[in-house]
N, CA, C, O and the ligand as a Tripos MOL2 file, in Angstrom:
@<TRIPOS>MOLECULE
protein
  317   315    80     0     0
PROTEIN
NO_CHARGES

@<TRIPOS>ATOM
      1 N          69.8520   74.9340  153.9320 N.3       1 MET1
      2 CA         68.8430   75.7810  153.1370 C.3       1 MET1
      3 C          69.1540   77.2380  153.1410 C.2       1 MET1
      4 O          69.0630   77.8880  152.1000 O.2       1 MET1
      5 N          69.5610   77.8400  154.4030 N.am      2 LEU2
      6 CA         70.0240   79.1620  154.4820 C.3       2 LEU2
      7 C          71.2020   79.4540  153.8470 C.2       2 LEU2
      8 O          71.4550   80.5970  153.4670 O.2       2 LEU2
      9 N          72.0200   78.4380  153.6800 N.am      3 LYS3
     10 CA         73.3410   78.6150  153.0460 C.3       3 LYS3
     11 C          73.0400   78.9810  151.6900 C.2       3 LYS3
     12 O          73.6170   79.9730  151.2440 O.2       3 LYS3
     13 N          72.1560   78.2900  150.8850 N.am      4 TYR4
     14 CA         71.9760   78.4460  149.5040 C.3       4 TYR4
     15 C          71.2160   79.9030  149.3750 C.2       4 TYR4
     16 O          71.5170   80.6030  148.4080 O.2       4 TYR4
     17 N          70.3370   80.3310  150.2270 N.am      5 LEU5
     18 CA         69.8410   81.5080  150.0950 C.3       5 LEU5
     19 C          70.7760   82.8390  150.1010 C.2       5 LEU5
     20 O          70.5630   83.8700  149.4630 O.2       5 LEU5
     21 N          71.8670   82.5670  150.9800 N.am      6 VAL6
     22 CA         72.8900   83.4520  151.0340 C.3       6 VAL6
     23 C          73.6950   83.5810  149.8710 C.2       6 VAL6
     24 O          74.1170   84.6650  149.4680 O.2       6 VAL6
     25 N          73.9380   82.3460  149.2580 N.am      7 VAL7
     26 CA         74.7590   82.2750  147.7750 C.3       7 VAL7
     27 C          73.9220   83.0130  146.8550 C.2       7 VAL7
     28 O          74.3550   83.9490  146.1840 O.2       7 VAL7
     29 N          72.7240   82.6010  146.8170 N.am      8 ILE8
     30 CA         71.8490   83.2610  145.7480 C.3       8 ILE8
     31 C          71.8780   84.7340  145.7920 C.2       8 ILE8
     32 O          72.0870   85.4070  144.7830 O.2       8 ILE8
     33 N          71.6350   85.3180  147.1540 N.am      9 VAL9
     34 CA         71.7640   86.6880  147.3700 C.3       9 VAL9
     35 C          73.0160   87.4000  147.0600 C.2       9 VAL9
     36 O          73.0950   88.5750  146.7010 O.2       9 VAL9
     37 N          73.9600   86.5960  147.2290 N.am     10 VAL10
     38 CA         75.3020   87.1360  146.9090 C.3      10 VAL10
     39 C          75.5390   87.3450  145.4320 C.2      10 VAL10
     40 O          75.9770   88.3800  144.9300 O.2      10 VAL10
     41 N          75.2130   86.2850  144.8210 N.am     11 VAL11
     42 CA         75.1180   86.1350  143.2880 C.3      11 VAL11
     43 C          74.4080   87.2240  142.7300 C.2      11 VAL11
     44 O          74.9430   87.9850  141.9250 O.2      11 VAL11
     45 N          73.2760   87.3440  143.0940 N.am     12 PHE12
     46 CA         72.2750   88.4830  142.6700 C.3      12 PHE12
     47 C          72.8610   89.8940  142.8750 C.2      12 PHE12
     48 O          72.8300   90.6760  141.9260 O.2      12 PHE12
     49 N          73.3590   90.2450  143.9820 N.am     13 VAL13
     50 CA         74.0170   91.4920  144.4800 C.3      13 VAL13
     51 C          75.1980   91.8090  143.5840 C.2      13 VAL13
     52 O          75.3660   92.9250  143.0920 O.2      13 VAL13
     53 N          76.1040   90.6590  143.3710 N.am     14 VAL14
     54 CA         77.3190   90.9490  142.5980 C.3      14 VAL14
     55 C          76.8050   91.2610  141.2060 C.2      14 VAL14
     56 O          77.1990   92.2580  140.5990 O.2      14 VAL14
     57 N          75.9230   90.4060  140.6980 N.am     15 GLY15
     58 CA         75.5110   90.5800  139.1780 C.3      15 GLY15
     59 C          74.8980   91.9900  139.1670 C.2      15 GLY15
     60 O          75.2430   92.7390  138.2530 O.2      15 GLY15
     61 N          74.1030   92.3890  140.0040 N.am     16 TRP16
     62 CA         73.4380   93.7610  139.8560 C.3      16 TRP16
     63 C          74.3500   94.9400  139.9370 C.2      16 TRP16
     64 O          74.0760   96.0090  139.3920 O.2      16 TRP16
     65 N          75.6360   94.6920  140.7480 N.am     17 LEU17
     66 CA         76.6110   95.7500  140.8200 C.3      17 LEU17
     67 C          77.5280   95.7770  139.4890 C.2      17 LEU17
     68 O          77.9510   96.8520  139.0650 O.2      17 LEU17
     69 N          77.8030   94.6190  138.8840 N.am     18 LEU18
     70 CA         78.5290   94.6380  137.7430 C.3      18 LEU18
     71 C          77.6600   95.1850  136.6830 C.2      18 LEU18
     72 O          78.1390   95.9970  135.8910 O.2      18 LEU18
     73 N          76.5280   94.8480  136.6020 N.am     19 LEU19
     74 CA         75.4060   95.3520  135.5100 C.3      19 LEU19
     75 C          75.5700   97.0130  135.4890 C.2      19 LEU19
     76 O          75.9120   97.7320  134.5500 O.2      19 LEU19
     77 N          75.2460   97.3280  136.7050 N.am     20 ARG20
     78 CA         75.2440   98.8680  137.1960 C.3      20 ARG20
     79 C          76.4940   99.4590  136.6890 C.2      20 ARG20
     80 O          76.5480  100.4320  135.9380 O.2      20 ARG20
     81 N          77.6190   98.7140  137.2150 N.am     21 GLY21
     82 CA         78.9250   99.4490  136.7220 C.3      21 GLY21
     83 C          79.1000   99.6310  135.1630 C.2      21 GLY21
     84 O          79.5480  100.6600  134.6560 O.2      21 GLY21
     85 N          78.7610   98.6930  134.5740 N.am     22 ARG22
     86 CA         78.9880   98.4400  133.1740 C.3      22 ARG22
     87 C          78.1350   99.5230  132.5360 C.2      22 ARG22
     88 O          78.7280  100.3090  131.7970 O.2      22 ARG22
     89 N          76.9250   99.6670  132.7020 N.am     23 SER23
     90 CA         75.9540  100.5580  132.2200 C.3      23 SER23
     91 C          76.3660  102.1270  132.4700 C.2      23 SER23
     92 O          76.1910  102.9710  131.5920 O.2      23 SER23
     93 N          76.8640  102.4010  133.6000 N.am     24 ARG24
     94 CA         77.3830  103.8090  133.8600 C.3      24 ARG24
     95 C          78.7010  104.0730  133.0260 C.2      24 ARG24
     96 O          78.9440  105.1290  132.4410 O.2      24 ARG24
     97 N          79.6180  102.8110  133.0640 N.am     25 GLU25
     98 CA         80.8290  103.1770  132.2420 C.3      25 GLU25
     99 C          80.4750  103.2910  130.9180 C.2      25 GLU25
    100 O          81.2740  103.9830  130.2880 O.2      25 GLU25
    101 N          79.4340  102.7960  130.1880 N.am     26 ALA26
    102 CA         78.9840  102.9070  128.8080 C.3      26 ALA26
    103 C          78.4980  104.3840  128.6470 C.2      26 ALA26
    104 O          78.7630  105.0980  127.6800 O.2      26 ALA26
    105 N          77.7710  104.7280  129.7010 N.am     27 SER27
    106 CA         77.1530  106.1800  129.5570 C.3      27 SER27
    107 C          78.3580  107.2550  129.7470 C.2      27 SER27
    108 O          78.3200  108.3080  129.1110 O.2      27 SER27
    109 N          79.3770  106.9790  130.5940 N.am     28 VAL28
    110 CA         80.2900  107.7960  130.6890 C.3      28 VAL28
    111 C          81.2880  107.9360  129.3730 C.2      28 VAL28
    112 O          81.7370  108.9960  128.9370 O.2      28 VAL28
    113 N          81.5350  106.5510  128.8260 N.am     29 SER29
    114 CA         82.3490  106.5680  127.4750 C.3      29 SER29
    115 C          81.6950  107.2710  126.3220 C.2      29 SER29
    116 O          82.3330  107.9520  125.5190 O.2      29 SER29
    117 N          80.3960  107.0810  126.2690 N.am     30 SER30
    118 CA         79.7130  107.6480  125.2090 C.3      30 SER30
    119 C          79.5090  109.1130  125.2820 C.2      30 SER30
    120 O          79.4530  109.8230  124.2780 O.2      30 SER30
    121 N          79.3820  109.6130  126.6870 N.am     31 ARG31
    122 CA         79.4450  110.9740  126.8570 C.3      31 ARG31
    123 C          80.7760  111.6990  126.4880 C.2      31 ARG31
    124 O          80.8860  112.7950  125.9380 O.2      31 ARG31
    125 N          81.7740  110.8470  126.9120 N.am     32 LYS32
    126 CA         83.3880  111.2670  126.6090 C.3      32 LYS32
    127 C          83.5360  111.3210  125.0930 C.2      32 LYS32
    128 O          84.1890  112.2330  124.5870 O.2      32 LYS32
    129 N          82.9730  110.4080  124.3690 N.am     33 ALA33
    130 CA         83.2040  110.3450  122.8580 C.3      33 ALA33
    131 C          82.5140  111.5480  122.2500 C.2      33 ALA33
    132 O          83.0290  112.1160  121.2870 O.2      33 ALA33
    133 N          81.4030  111.9460  122.7580 N.am     34 ALA34
    134 CA         80.4620  113.0310  122.2720 C.3      34 ALA34
    135 C          81.4260  114.3730  122.3250 C.2      34 ALA34
    136 O          81.6230  115.1570  121.3960 O.2      34 ALA34
    137 N          82.0030  114.4320  123.7290 N.am     35 GLY35
    138 CA         82.6870  115.5040  123.9950 C.3      35 GLY35
    139 C          83.9750  115.7770  123.2930 C.2      35 GLY35
    140 O          84.4280  116.9100  123.1270 O.2      35 GLY35
    141 N          84.6200  114.5050  122.8320 N.am     36 ASN36
    142 CA         85.9570  114.6520  122.1790 C.3      36 ASN36
    143 C          85.8680  114.2870  120.6650 C.2      36 ASN36
    144 O          86.7680  113.7560  120.0140 O.2      36 ASN36
    145 N          84.5010  114.6980  120.1580 N.am     37 ALA37
    146 CA         84.2870  114.5030  118.7290 C.3      37 ALA37
    147 C          85.4310  115.4560  118.1420 C.2      37 ALA37
    148 O          85.7070  116.5350  118.6670 O.2      37 ALA37
    149 N          86.1070  114.9280  116.9380 N.am     38 PRO38
    150 CA         87.0630  115.7680  116.1930 C.3      38 PRO38
    151 C          86.6090  116.9940  115.7170 C.2      38 PRO38
    152 O          85.5380  117.0180  115.1100 O.2      38 PRO38
    153 N          87.3290  118.1500  115.9130 N.am     39 LYS39
    154 CA         86.9760  119.4490  115.5750 C.3      39 LYS39
    155 C          87.6620  119.6450  114.2290 C.2      39 LYS39
    156 O          88.6800  118.9930  113.9920 O.2      39 LYS39
    157 N          87.1740  120.5000  113.3300 N.am     40 ALA40
    158 CA         87.6650  120.7700  112.0360 C.3      40 ALA40
    159 C          88.9030  121.7960  112.6220 C.2      40 ALA40
    160 O          88.6430  122.7460  113.3610 O.2      40 ALA40
    161 N          90.1750  121.4850  112.2140 N.am     41 MET41
    162 CA         91.1670  122.3800  112.4520 C.3      41 MET41
    163 C          91.8010  123.2030  111.1130 C.2      41 MET41
    164 O          91.8230  122.6710  110.0030 O.2      41 MET41
    165 N          92.1750  124.1980  111.2940 N.am     42 VAL42
    166 CA         92.6460  125.1380  110.1460 C.3      42 VAL42
    167 C          93.8600  125.7700  110.5800 C.2      42 VAL42
    168 O          94.0960  125.9590  111.7740 O.2      42 VAL42
    169 N          94.6500  126.1100  109.6370 N.am     43 GLN43
    170 CA         96.0590  126.8420  109.9060 C.3      43 GLN43
    171 C          95.9830  128.1270  109.4510 C.2      43 GLN43
    172 O          95.5350  128.4050  108.3380 O.2      43 GLN43
    173 N          96.4600  129.0670  110.3700 N.am     44 CYS44
    174 CA         96.5010  130.4830  110.1890 C.3      44 CYS44
    175 C          97.3590  130.6350  108.7310 C.2      44 CYS44
    176 O          98.3650  129.9570  108.5230 O.2      44 CYS44
    177 N          96.9190  131.4450  107.9180 N.am     45 SER45
    178 CA         97.5940  131.6120  106.5860 C.3      45 SER45
    179 C          98.7100  132.5890  106.9730 C.2      45 SER45
    180 O          99.5510  132.7150  106.0830 O.2      45 SER45
    181 N          98.9270  133.3090  108.0740 N.am     46 HIS46
    182 CA         99.8570  134.2520  108.2010 C.3      46 HIS46
    183 C         101.0750  133.6060  109.2740 C.2      46 HIS46
    184 O         102.2580  133.5940  108.9340 O.2      46 HIS46
    185 N         100.7040  133.1880  110.3300 N.am     47 CYS47
    186 CA        101.6160  132.6190  111.2650 C.3      47 CYS47
    187 C         101.7390  131.1750  111.2320 C.2      47 CYS47
    188 O         102.7790  130.6550  111.6350 O.2      47 CYS47
    189 N         100.7380  130.4490  110.7720 N.am     48 GLY48
    190 CA        100.8010  128.8730  110.6660 C.3      48 GLY48
    191 C         100.2090  128.1990  111.7460 C.2      48 GLY48
    192 O          99.9310  127.0050  111.6360 O.2      48 GLY48
    193 N          99.9430  128.9360  112.9600 N.am     49 VAL49
    194 CA         99.2820  128.1580  114.0380 C.3      49 VAL49
    195 C          98.0780  127.5730  113.6980 C.2      49 VAL49
    196 O          97.2750  128.1570  112.9710 O.2      49 VAL49
    197 N          97.8370  126.2480  114.2470 N.am     50 HIS50
    198 CA         96.6970  125.5740  113.9180 C.3      50 HIS50
    199 C          95.6440  125.9290  115.1220 C.2      50 HIS50
    200 O          95.9520  126.1440  116.2940 O.2      50 HIS50
    201 N          94.2770  125.9390  114.5370 N.am     51 LEU51
    202 CA         93.3370  126.3370  115.8110 C.3      51 LEU51
    203 C          92.0140  125.8140  114.9590 C.2      51 LEU51
    204 O          91.8810  125.6590  113.7450 O.2      51 LEU51
    205 N          91.1530  125.6140  115.9700 N.am     52 PRO52
    206 CA         89.6250  125.1570  115.5480 C.3      52 PRO52
    207 C          89.0110  126.0720  114.5050 C.2      52 PRO52
    208 O          89.0850  127.2930  114.6370 O.2      52 PRO52
    209 N          88.4550  125.5480  113.5520 N.am     53 ARG53
    210 CA         87.7140  126.2150  112.5780 C.3      53 ARG53
    211 C          86.9490  127.3330  113.1360 C.2      53 ARG53
    212 O          87.0230  128.4640  112.6570 O.2      53 ARG53
    213 N          86.0250  126.9560  114.4000 N.am     54 HIS54
    214 CA         85.0180  128.0900  114.9090 C.3      54 HIS54
    215 C          85.8170  129.1790  115.4270 C.2      54 HIS54
    216 O          85.2570  130.2530  115.6450 O.2      54 HIS54
    217 N          87.1280  129.0330  115.6660 N.am     55 ASP55
    218 CA         87.8430  130.1130  116.4720 C.3      55 ASP55
    219 C          88.5840  131.0440  115.4120 C.2      55 ASP55
    220 O          89.1510  132.0890  115.7320 O.2      55 ASP55
    221 N          88.5210  130.5850  114.2160 N.am     56 ALA56
    222 CA         89.2300  131.2890  113.1350 C.3      56 ALA56
    223 C          88.6510  132.2770  112.6430 C.2      56 ALA56
    224 O          87.4250  132.3490  112.7280 O.2      56 ALA56
    225 N          89.4100  133.2990  111.9950 N.am     57 VAL57
    226 CA         88.6710  134.4280  111.1960 C.3      57 VAL57
    227 C          89.1520  134.0680  109.7050 C.2      57 VAL57
    228 O          90.3200  133.9040  109.3530 O.2      57 VAL57
    229 N          88.0770  133.9850  108.9590 N.am     58 GLU58
    230 CA         88.2330  133.5190  107.5620 C.3      58 GLU58
    231 C          87.8480  134.4850  106.7000 C.2      58 GLU58
    232 O          86.8470  135.1630  106.9330 O.2      58 GLU58
    233 N          88.5940  134.6580  105.6140 N.am     59 ASP59
    234 CA         88.1040  135.4940  104.3010 C.3      59 ASP59
    235 C          88.5420  134.5770  102.9800 C.2      59 ASP59
    236 O          88.8890  133.3960  102.9980 O.2      59 ASP59
    237 N          88.4400  135.3680  101.9510 N.am     60 SER60
    238 CA         88.4710  134.6710  100.6110 C.3      60 SER60
    239 C          89.9560  133.9690  100.4110 C.2      60 SER60
    240 O          90.0820  133.0460   99.6060 O.2      60 SER60
    241 N          91.0110  134.4310  101.1460 N.am     61 ARG61
    242 CA         92.4090  134.1030  101.1550 C.3      61 ARG61
    243 C          92.8780  132.9020  101.8570 C.2      61 ARG61
    244 O          93.8530  132.2170  101.5480 O.2      61 ARG61
    245 N          91.9580  132.7030  102.9750 N.am     62 GLY62
    246 CA         92.1690  131.6310  103.8920 C.3      62 GLY62
    247 C          91.7090  131.9350  105.3130 C.2      62 GLY62
    248 O          90.9070  132.8320  105.5720 O.2      62 GLY62
    249 N          92.2770  131.1180  106.2330 N.am     63 ALA63
    250 CA         91.8190  131.3390  107.7340 C.3      63 ALA63
    251 C          92.9300  131.8570  108.3450 C.2      63 ALA63
    252 O          94.0740  131.5660  107.9970 O.2      63 ALA63
    253 N          92.6020  132.7640  109.4210 N.am     64 TYR64
    254 CA         93.5390  133.2200  110.2710 C.3      64 TYR64
    255 C          93.3030  133.2920  111.7490 C.2      64 TYR64
    256 O          92.1460  133.4290  112.1450 O.2      64 TYR64
    257 N          94.2760  133.2140  112.5820 N.am     65 CYS65
    258 CA         93.9780  133.0140  114.1800 C.3      65 CYS65
    259 C          93.5840  134.3840  114.5290 C.2      65 CYS65
    260 O          92.8330  134.3980  115.5040 O.2      65 CYS65
    261 N          93.8350  135.4700  114.0710 N.am     66 THR66
    262 CA         93.2330  136.6630  114.5880 C.3      66 THR66
    263 C          92.8700  137.5620  113.4880 C.2      66 THR66
    264 O          93.1290  137.2830  112.3170 O.2      66 THR66
    265 N          92.2250  138.7230  113.8770 N.am     67 GLU67
    266 CA         91.8360  139.6690  112.8720 C.3      67 GLU67
    267 C          93.0510  140.4210  112.4970 C.2      67 GLU67
    268 O          93.2190  140.8390  111.3520 O.2      67 GLU67
    269 N          93.8560  140.5870  113.4070 N.am     68 ALA68
    270 CA         95.2580  141.4050  112.9670 C.3      68 ALA68
    271 C          95.9470  140.4800  111.8560 C.2      68 ALA68
    272 O          96.3970  140.9490  110.8110 O.2      68 ALA68
    273 N          95.9850  139.0890  112.1900 N.am     69 HIS69
    274 CA         96.6310  138.3860  110.9480 C.3      69 HIS69
    275 C          95.8020  138.3200  109.7400 C.2      69 HIS69
    276 O          96.3160  137.8900  108.7070 O.2      69 HIS69
    277 N          94.5910  138.6920  109.7500 N.am     70 ARG70
    278 CA         93.8060  138.4120  108.4730 C.3      70 ARG70
    279 C          94.1390  139.9380  107.7400 C.2      70 ARG70
    280 O          94.4030  140.0680  106.5440 O.2      70 ARG70
    281 N          94.0670  140.9910  108.6780 N.am     71 LEU71
    282 CA         94.4610  142.3520  107.8790 C.3      71 LEU71
    283 C          95.9360  142.3030  107.3590 C.2      71 LEU71
    284 O          96.1910  142.8620  106.2920 O.2      71 LEU71
    285 N          96.8860  141.6830  108.0360 N.am     72 ALA72
    286 CA         98.1760  141.3020  107.5160 C.3      72 ALA72
    287 C          98.2360  140.5030  106.1750 C.2      72 ALA72
    288 O          99.0280  140.7630  105.2690 O.2      72 ALA72
    289 N          97.3530  139.5510  106.1520 N.am     73 GLY73
    290 CA         97.4320  138.7490  104.9870 C.3      73 GLY73
    291 C          98.2990  137.5390  105.0440 C.2      73 GLY73
    292 O          99.1530  137.4660  105.9270 O.2      73 GLY73
    293 N          98.1520  136.6230  104.2070 N.am     74 PRO74
    294 CA         98.9920  135.6340  104.0750 C.3      74 PRO74
    295 C         100.4690  136.0210  104.1350 C.2      74 PRO74
    296 O         100.9150  137.0350  103.5980 O.2      74 PRO74
    297 N         101.1930  135.1450  104.8230 N.am     75 ARG75
    298 CA        102.6120  135.4390  104.9380 C.3      75 ARG75
    299 C         103.2750  135.1450  103.5480 C.2      75 ARG75
    300 O         102.8250  134.1690  102.9480 O.2      75 ARG75
    301 N         104.1730  135.7780  103.0200 N.am     76 LYS76
    302 CA        104.9790  135.3720  101.7960 C.3      76 LYS76
    303 C         105.9590  134.2820  102.3150 C.2      76 LYS76
    304 O         106.7120  134.4380  103.2750 O.2      76 LYS76
    305 N         105.8460  133.0770  101.5020 N.am     77 SER77
    306 CA        106.6920  131.9820  102.0610 C.3      77 SER77
    307 C         108.2410  132.4850  101.5900 C.2      77 SER77
    308 O         108.5480  132.9380  100.4880 O.2      77 SER77
    309 N         109.0910  132.2750  102.7180 N.am     78 ALA78
    310 CA        110.3960  132.5280  102.4330 C.3      78 ALA78
    311 C         111.3070  131.3540  101.7420 C.2      78 ALA78
    312 O         112.3390  131.5070  101.0900 O.2      78 ALA78
    313 N         110.6610  130.1980  102.0580 N.am     79 ASP79
    314 CA        111.2990  128.8800  101.6940 C.3      79 ASP79
    315 C         110.7370  128.1980  100.2700 C.2      79 ASP79
    316 O         111.1900  127.1220   99.8800 O.2      79 ASP79
    317 ZN         98.2300  133.8180  113.0070 Zn       80 ZN80
@<TRIPOS>BOND
     1     1     2 1
     2     2     3 1
     3     3     4 2
     4     3     5 am
     5     5     6 1
     6     6     7 1
     7     7     8 2
     8     7     9 am
     9     9    10 1
    10    10    11 1
    11    11    12 2
    12    11    13 am
    13    13    14 1
    14    14    15 1
    15    15    16 2
    16    15    17 am
    17    17    18 1
    18    18    19 1
    19    19    20 2
    20    19    21 am
    21    21    22 1
    22    22    23 1
    23    23    24 2
    24    23    25 am
    25    25    26 1
    26    26    27 1
    27    27    28 2
    28    27    29 am
    29    29    30 1
    30    30    31 1
    31    31    32 2
    32    31    33 am
    33    33    34 1
    34    34    35 1
    35    35    36 2
    36    35    37 am
    37    37    38 1
    38    38    39 1
    39    39    40 2
    40    39    41 am
    41    41    42 1
    42    42    43 1
    43    43    44 2
    44    43    45 am
    45    45    46 1
    46    46    47 1
    47    47    48 2
    48    47    49 am
    49    49    50 1
    50    50    51 1
    51    51    52 2
    52    51    53 am
    53    53    54 1
    54    54    55 1
    55    55    56 2
    56    55    57 am
    57    57    58 1
    58    58    59 1
    59    59    60 2
    60    59    61 am
    61    61    62 1
    62    62    63 1
    63    63    64 2
    64    63    65 am
    65    65    66 1
    66    66    67 1
    67    67    68 2
    68    67    69 am
    69    69    70 1
    70    70    71 1
    71    71    72 2
    72    71    73 am
    73    73    74 1
    74    74    75 1
    75    75    76 2
    76    75    77 am
    77    77    78 1
    78    78    79 1
    79    79    80 2
    80    79    81 am
    81    81    82 1
    82    82    83 1
    83    83    84 2
    84    83    85 am
    85    85    86 1
    86    86    87 1
    87    87    88 2
    88    87    89 am
    89    89    90 1
    90    90    91 1
    91    91    92 2
    92    91    93 am
    93    93    94 1
    94    94    95 1
    95    95    96 2
    96    95    97 am
    97    97    98 1
    98    98    99 1
    99    99   100 2
   100    99   101 am
   101   101   102 1
   102   102   103 1
   103   103   104 2
   104   103   105 am
   105   105   106 1
   106   106   107 1
   107   107   108 2
   108   107   109 am
   109   109   110 1
   110   110   111 1
   111   111   112 2
   112   111   113 am
   113   113   114 1
   114   114   115 1
   115   115   116 2
   116   115   117 am
   117   117   118 1
   118   118   119 1
   119   119   120 2
   120   119   121 am
   121   121   122 1
   122   122   123 1
   123   123   124 2
   124   123   125 am
   125   125   126 1
   126   126   127 1
   127   127   128 2
   128   127   129 am
   129   129   130 1
   130   130   131 1
   131   131   132 2
   132   131   133 am
   133   133   134 1
   134   134   135 1
   135   135   136 2
   136   135   137 am
   137   137   138 1
   138   138   139 1
   139   139   140 2
   140   139   141 am
   141   141   142 1
   142   142   143 1
   143   143   144 2
   144   143   145 am
   145   145   146 1
   146   146   147 1
   147   147   148 2
   148   147   149 am
   149   149   150 1
   150   150   151 1
   151   151   152 2
   152   151   153 am
   153   153   154 1
   154   154   155 1
   155   155   156 2
   156   155   157 am
   157   157   158 1
   158   158   159 1
   159   159   160 2
   160   159   161 am
   161   161   162 1
   162   162   163 1
   163   163   164 2
   164   163   165 am
   165   165   166 1
   166   166   167 1
   167   167   168 2
   168   167   169 am
   169   169   170 1
   170   170   171 1
   171   171   172 2
   172   171   173 am
   173   173   174 1
   174   174   175 1
   175   175   176 2
   176   175   177 am
   177   177   178 1
   178   178   179 1
   179   179   180 2
   180   179   181 am
   181   181   182 1
   182   182   183 1
   183   183   184 2
   184   183   185 am
   185   185   186 1
   186   186   187 1
   187   187   188 2
   188   187   189 am
   189   189   190 1
   190   190   191 1
   191   191   192 2
   192   191   193 am
   193   193   194 1
   194   194   195 1
   195   195   196 2
   196   195   197 am
   197   197   198 1
   198   198   199 1
   199   199   200 2
   200   199   201 am
   201   201   202 1
   202   202   203 1
   203   203   204 2
   204   203   205 am
   205   205   206 1
   206   206   207 1
   207   207   208 2
   208   207   209 am
   209   209   210 1
   210   210   211 1
   211   211   212 2
   212   211   213 am
   213   213   214 1
   214   214   215 1
   215   215   216 2
   216   215   217 am
   217   217   218 1
   218   218   219 1
   219   219   220 2
   220   219   221 am
   221   221   222 1
   222   222   223 1
   223   223   224 2
   224   223   225 am
   225   225   226 1
   226   226   227 1
   227   227   228 2
   228   227   229 am
   229   229   230 1
   230   230   231 1
   231   231   232 2
   232   231   233 am
   233   233   234 1
   234   234   235 1
   235   235   236 2
   236   235   237 am
   237   237   238 1
   238   238   239 1
   239   239   240 2
   240   239   241 am
   241   241   242 1
   242   242   243 1
   243   243   244 2
   244   243   245 am
   245   245   246 1
   246   246   247 1
   247   247   248 2
   248   247   249 am
   249   249   250 1
   250   250   251 1
   251   251   252 2
   252   251   253 am
   253   253   254 1
   254   254   255 1
   255   255   256 2
   256   255   257 am
   257   257   258 1
   258   258   259 1
   259   259   260 2
   260   259   261 am
   261   261   262 1
   262   262   263 1
   263   263   264 2
   264   263   265 am
   265   265   266 1
   266   266   267 1
   267   267   268 2
   268   267   269 am
   269   269   270 1
   270   270   271 1
   271   271   272 2
   272   271   273 am
   273   273   274 1
   274   274   275 1
   275   275   276 2
   276   275   277 am
   277   277   278 1
   278   278   279 1
   279   279   280 2
   280   279   281 am
   281   281   282 1
   282   282   283 1
   283   283   284 2
   284   283   285 am
   285   285   286 1
   286   286   287 1
   287   287   288 2
   288   287   289 am
   289   289   290 1
   290   290   291 1
   291   291   292 2
   292   291   293 am
   293   293   294 1
   294   294   295 1
   295   295   296 2
   296   295   297 am
   297   297   298 1
   298   298   299 1
   299   299   300 2
   300   299   301 am
   301   301   302 1
   302   302   303 1
   303   303   304 2
   304   303   305 am
   305   305   306 1
   306   306   307 1
   307   307   308 2
   308   307   309 am
   309   309   310 1
   310   310   311 1
   311   311   312 2
   312   311   313 am
   313   313   314 1
   314   314   315 1
   315   315   316 2
@<TRIPOS>SUBSTRUCTURE
     1 MET1         2 RESIDUE 1 A MET
     2 LEU2         6 RESIDUE 1 A LEU
     3 LYS3        10 RESIDUE 1 A LYS
     4 TYR4        14 RESIDUE 1 A TYR
     5 LEU5        18 RESIDUE 1 A LEU
     6 VAL6        22 RESIDUE 1 A VAL
     7 VAL7        26 RESIDUE 1 A VAL
     8 ILE8        30 RESIDUE 1 A ILE
     9 VAL9        34 RESIDUE 1 A VAL
    10 VAL10       38 RESIDUE 1 A VAL
    11 VAL11       42 RESIDUE 1 A VAL
    12 PHE12       46 RESIDUE 1 A PHE
    13 VAL13       50 RESIDUE 1 A VAL
    14 VAL14       54 RESIDUE 1 A VAL
    15 GLY15       58 RESIDUE 1 A GLY
    16 TRP16       62 RESIDUE 1 A TRP
    17 LEU17       66 RESIDUE 1 A LEU
    18 LEU18       70 RESIDUE 1 A LEU
    19 LEU19       74 RESIDUE 1 A LEU
    20 ARG20       78 RESIDUE 1 A ARG
    21 GLY21       82 RESIDUE 1 A GLY
    22 ARG22       86 RESIDUE 1 A ARG
    23 SER23       90 RESIDUE 1 A SER
    24 ARG24       94 RESIDUE 1 A ARG
    25 GLU25       98 RESIDUE 1 A GLU
    26 ALA26      102 RESIDUE 1 A ALA
    27 SER27      106 RESIDUE 1 A SER
    28 VAL28      110 RESIDUE 1 A VAL
    29 SER29      114 RESIDUE 1 A SER
    30 SER30      118 RESIDUE 1 A SER
    31 ARG31      122 RESIDUE 1 A ARG
    32 LYS32      126 RESIDUE 1 A LYS
    33 ALA33      130 RESIDUE 1 A ALA
    34 ALA34      134 RESIDUE 1 A ALA
    35 GLY35      138 RESIDUE 1 A GLY
    36 ASN36      142 RESIDUE 1 A ASN
    37 ALA37      146 RESIDUE 1 A ALA
    38 PRO38      150 RESIDUE 1 A PRO
    39 LYS39      154 RESIDUE 1 A LYS
    40 ALA40      158 RESIDUE 1 A ALA
    41 MET41      162 RESIDUE 1 A MET
    42 VAL42      166 RESIDUE 1 A VAL
    43 GLN43      170 RESIDUE 1 A GLN
    44 CYS44      174 RESIDUE 1 A CYS
    45 SER45      178 RESIDUE 1 A SER
    46 HIS46      182 RESIDUE 1 A HIS
    47 CYS47      186 RESIDUE 1 A CYS
    48 GLY48      190 RESIDUE 1 A GLY
    49 VAL49      194 RESIDUE 1 A VAL
    50 HIS50      198 RESIDUE 1 A HIS
    51 LEU51      202 RESIDUE 1 A LEU
    52 PRO52      206 RESIDUE 1 A PRO
    53 ARG53      210 RESIDUE 1 A ARG
    54 HIS54      214 RESIDUE 1 A HIS
    55 ASP55      218 RESIDUE 1 A ASP
    56 ALA56      222 RESIDUE 1 A ALA
    57 VAL57      226 RESIDUE 1 A VAL
    58 GLU58      230 RESIDUE 1 A GLU
    59 ASP59      234 RESIDUE 1 A ASP
    60 SER60      238 RESIDUE 1 A SER
    61 ARG61      242 RESIDUE 1 A ARG
    62 GLY62      246 RESIDUE 1 A GLY
    63 ALA63      250 RESIDUE 1 A ALA
    64 TYR64      254 RESIDUE 1 A TYR
    65 CYS65      258 RESIDUE 1 A CYS
    66 THR66      262 RESIDUE 1 A THR
    67 GLU67      266 RESIDUE 1 A GLU
    68 ALA68      270 RESIDUE 1 A ALA
    69 HIS69      274 RESIDUE 1 A HIS
    70 ARG70      278 RESIDUE 1 A ARG
    71 LEU71      282 RESIDUE 1 A LEU
    72 ALA72      286 RESIDUE 1 A ALA
    73 GLY73      290 RESIDUE 1 A GLY
    74 PRO74      294 RESIDUE 1 A PRO
    75 ARG75      298 RESIDUE 1 A ARG
    76 LYS76      302 RESIDUE 1 A LYS
    77 SER77      306 RESIDUE 1 A SER
    78 ALA78      310 RESIDUE 1 A ALA
    79 ASP79      314 RESIDUE 1 A ASP
    80 ZN80       317 GROUP 0 **** ****
């Protein structure tokens, strides 16, 4: 009788650990997904570097990586 009780307790504990691990994994992966949400990228019209839109300096001619490149304006394409 005690043998069955031990088996039941072991099954319960293993099941509880598996459920706990899975729910923690799910919350971590959903948090990770939120943190890795794709950010809009833009390309500097002067030097061509790619940067997140929220870091870019934008004007009517386009987006730039820095204020200096915005003042310099779009690079004239040589090719
Ligand atoms: Zn630039």
